[in-house]
N, C-alpha and C positions, 0 to 999 in steps of 0.2 A: 504494500500500499504506500502510495505517495502523496504527501499534503502540502500545498503552499499555503503559508500564510502571510496575508498581505497587511502590514501596519504602517500606516502613515501617521507620523507623530506631529504635533503643533508645538507646544511649549514644554511638554514633558514627556513621560513615559507610559502614561495610560494604555495606549492601544497595544503596545509591545507586551505590556504586563498581561493584560487581559489574555491575549492570544498565546502569550508563554505559558499561562496556566492551562489553557486548552490542551496546548502541544505536550507538556509534561504529563498530562492524564492520558493522552492518546498512546504516548510511550510505553506508560505501564500497562495499558490495555493491550497494545500492539508491538512488543519489544523490538520487532525486524523493521517497523514502518519506517519510510524515509521523510524527513521533514526538512522544509527549506522555509527561511523567513525572505519575504521582500520589504524593505523598510527604507525610510528615509532618516530614523532616528541618529541622531549624533551619539547617542549613547548605545549603540549596537554592541559595543563590546560586551553587554550583559548578556547577550545570546549564546556568545562563544563559551562565557563563564558557565551556563546553563547546558552546554554541550549540543548547541544546534548551529547550524551553518546559516548565512544571511548573504542576500544580494543585498548592496547598500547605494543608495541613491542620495545624492545631496539634499539636505531639508532645504524647505523655502526659507528659513532663516539664514543659514549659510549662503543660499544663492543671491539674497539680498545684499549680505555684508561683503561678499567678495565680488560681486559685480557680474555675476554669469546673466547674459542676457535672457530676458523671459521666456520669449518663443523657442531659442535654442534649448533652454532648459526643458520646455514642455515637452520638446521633441524627442530631446533624450530619455525623459520619464517615461513616455509612451514606447520608444523602441526597447527599451530596457526591460519594461513589463512586459511586453510581448513577446520578445525573444526568452524571457525566461520561463514563461507560461510554455512556449514552444518547445524548448530545450527539455525542461524537466519533466513534462508531461504528466502533471498531478493527476490523481484519481479525484481528487477534491481540492477546490480553491476556498480557503475561508477568507473571508474581508471584514474588518470592523469599522463601525462607523459611517465610512463613505461608500454606499452600493455602487456607485457609478466609478468608484476611484476617486482620488482627490483631484487628479485633472482630467476626469471624465474619460479616461484612457482604458477602462475597464469594460465599458459597455459594449463594443463589438467582440471581445474575448470571452465575455458571459456566455455565448453561443458556440464555443469550442467545446470538444467532446468531454471534459471534466464535469464534475458535479460541483454545483456552487453552494455553499452556505454563508449567510451573513450574520454577523453578531451585532444586534441592533439594541444598544443602549439607549434610554429615555433621552428625548431631545426635545426642545423648545417646539411648540406646535407649529409655528410658522416654519421651522426646519423640516419637519416632518411631513408637512402637507405641501411642499414642493411638487410640482407636476413631474418633473425629471425623477426626482427620488421615488415617488409613487409608482411611475411607469417601467423603472427599472427593477423593483421589488420581484415582479413574476419570473424574472430570469433566474430567481435563485430556487435551487430544490427545498431548503429549509431555512427558518430564520429563527436563530438563538436569540432569545430574550433574556439577558442577566439580571432579571428581577424576579420577585416572588409571583407576579401575574403577567401573563400576556399582555394585559389591556395597557399595561404601563407604557407601550410604545404608540397608544392612539390607533386609529382605523387605519388598515392596510388592504389592500385590494384581495388577497387569499390568507383570511385569518387561520385557515386550517394549517398553513404551513409554519405556524408560531408555535415554538417550543419553550416555555418558561422554564428556566433551571435554576432561578436563585442567583445572588451575587456570585460572581468568578472571581476567585483569587488565585495567586501564584503559589502558594502554598496549602498544605492541609493543617489542621491545629495541631495534630501529633509532631508536626515538623519545626513548631515555634520552640524557640528557647524559652528557658525557664526565668524568671526575673533574675536571679542571681547570676546565671549563666550569661544572658545578654549584657548584663552590666560588666562582668567582667569581659566578654569578647569586646567590649566597646572602650574599655578602660576607664569606667565610669564609677565614681564613688559608690559604695554600697549602702549609705545610710541617709543620704541627700534625698530630698525631695527634687526627683527630674521631672522637669516640664519639657515636652518635646513641642519643636515648632515647625511646620514646612508650609509653605504657600506656593505649591506648583512648582514649573520648571525654574521659576526665578527670573525670567527673562522680561521683567516689566517692573517699572517704577513702583507699582501697588505692592509688589512683594516686599521691597526693602522697607517701604513705610510700615507695613506689617509686621516685619521682624523687628524694626527700632521700638515700636509700640509695645510689642509683646516682652521686649527685652526689659523695658520701664516698668511694665506690669508684675514680671517675675521678680524684678529686684525688690519690689515691696513685699514679698513673702518671705516669712522667715525661714531660713535653712533651705531654700528653693534655689536650684541651678536650671538655667535655660540650655538646652540641646537642640542645636538646628540642624536639620535634615536639609542641607544643601543640594539644590535641584541642580540639573546639569548645566542650565543657564546662568545660574547664580555665580558670577566669577569674582566678585569684590566684595566681602562682607567687612564693613567697618568695625571697629573694635565695640563690643557689646559687654555691659556688666556681668561679670561672673557667668559666662556663656562658653559653651564648646559648641565647634561647629564640626559635623561629620560630613566626610565627603567620601565619595565612592561607596557607600554601603549600599547594596543591592541583593536582595529585596529588602526594603526596609521592615518590612513584615517579620522576617526573621527575628528581629530584635526588638518591635515594638512592645512585649511585655516588660522591658527594662523599665518603663516610665509610668510615672503616677498620673499623669495628666497630659493633655496636649491642647496646644492653640494651631489650627489648620485652616486653611482652605477647604470648600466643601466639595472637593471633585470626586469622582466615582470612586475610583480606587482608594483615595486616601481614607475617605469617610468608610467604606466599608472595611478596609483593613483595620482602621481603629475599633470599630464595633466588634470585628472578628476577634481582635488581640485582646479585648477586654480594657482599653484606655480610656477613662472618661475625659471627654473631649470639648472643648468652646469652639465651635464651628464658626467663619468667618468667610461668609459668600462672596466670590469674586465674579465679575461679570463675564460671561463667556458667549461665544456666537451660537455654538449648539447647546451647551449644558446650562440647565436653571439650576445653579450651585442654590440661591435663595429658597426655592421650592423645596430642596432636599433638605438644606439646613432647616427650615421650618418645621419639615415632616418629622425629622429625627428628633428635634426639641417636643414636639406634641406627643411623641412616643415615649416620653420620658428618657431619651438615650442620648441627651447632651444639651449643650446651652448654645443659643444663637447671639452672636454680637455683631452687629452693622457697623457700629462706629468704631474706629482705629482709635480710642480714646484709652489711655494706659488705665486709668481708673475703672473704667468699664470691664476691661479685660481682666484685671486683678479681681474684681468682685466677682466676675463670671468663673474664673479658676477657684476662686476660694469656694464658691457654690458647688463646683463639680466635683473638688477634693472631699467636701463634706458629704456629699450624696453619692459617694463611689459607689458603694455596693448596688444600690438600686439602679443606677445608671448603666454600670457594667451589665445586670441582669437584662434590661431593657434591651441594650445592643445586642447582646447574643441571641435573644429572643427573635431578633431582626435578622441576624446572618447566622444561624445556628450551624450551617454547613457550608462548603466550598462547591459550588454548581460547576466546577470546571470537569469533573468527571461526567457528569450527566450531559454536559456539551460535547464532549468527547465521543459519546455514545451516539450522540445525533451526526454525527460524522460517520461514524460506522453504519448507522442506519440508512443513509443516503446512497453509501456506497455499496449495499448488497446488490 
């Protein structure tokens, strides 16, 4: 069996991580399967560390930074994508978030011989309702919904193809380190209150503003230390009071049990990983084109699984942190009720189903 995973990333590693979870589960189910990734992630080295091969395209971010001419870049992306599909001849093509491809280059290729599976994360209604997206969905043999219910993605042309598998994560719970082991692995103190902070890939001014406000908030908590999970695009971190910056740790889910609390953006992966690992969190929604982080954050707060703070004001962040630390046990229980298991194996079984 051959499977090609298409993961085009923007500011972070969300698409790669979700597909990596499925690929790991598929390899457990079919040990001799051949897996290849096609990605634009500038952090594609994480795939090699997980023992997967990848064909790498420059990301849109790098294209702009180095001055690649846009039409030439689009032609390059189309050519590499088609040639990879033609040469690898996958039994199944697995695509995350962008059913047409990030450059619409997948549309003709979806009619080739392979089976097609789309991983359809919840998106803003205006994005889901785009005529081209809706017209492309019937070209897929199955649509994996990484949520508890299929209706999370809204109306689709062929709802019978939807397979709700729950949140997809890159690790199973048994693979996570214990609190003490995680702290030792990171070289962090065993006795301090550790607050984790992460704000996506880090390639935007809001990320730095959120980090600085969080550092000021944590500095007011007695015996607390800030630990920053630096995104791949967060290059220059200014001095922060009583803070440790982690670089190159992937997947962070492995060591999340080290932390007593978190302040984080409310991306799909970040939020579900913290719930799964049992870290009570303060969620800061960021504006995204496709992802409604505010909706997700408010849902989690309504379920008792965390707190929402929309103002990057240190006093508000400090008060929210004190609250989640005080209600730690109840928040952890509510979070684990929302993400009791990893949906990656169920998603991998969908690939086997369409390839029969």
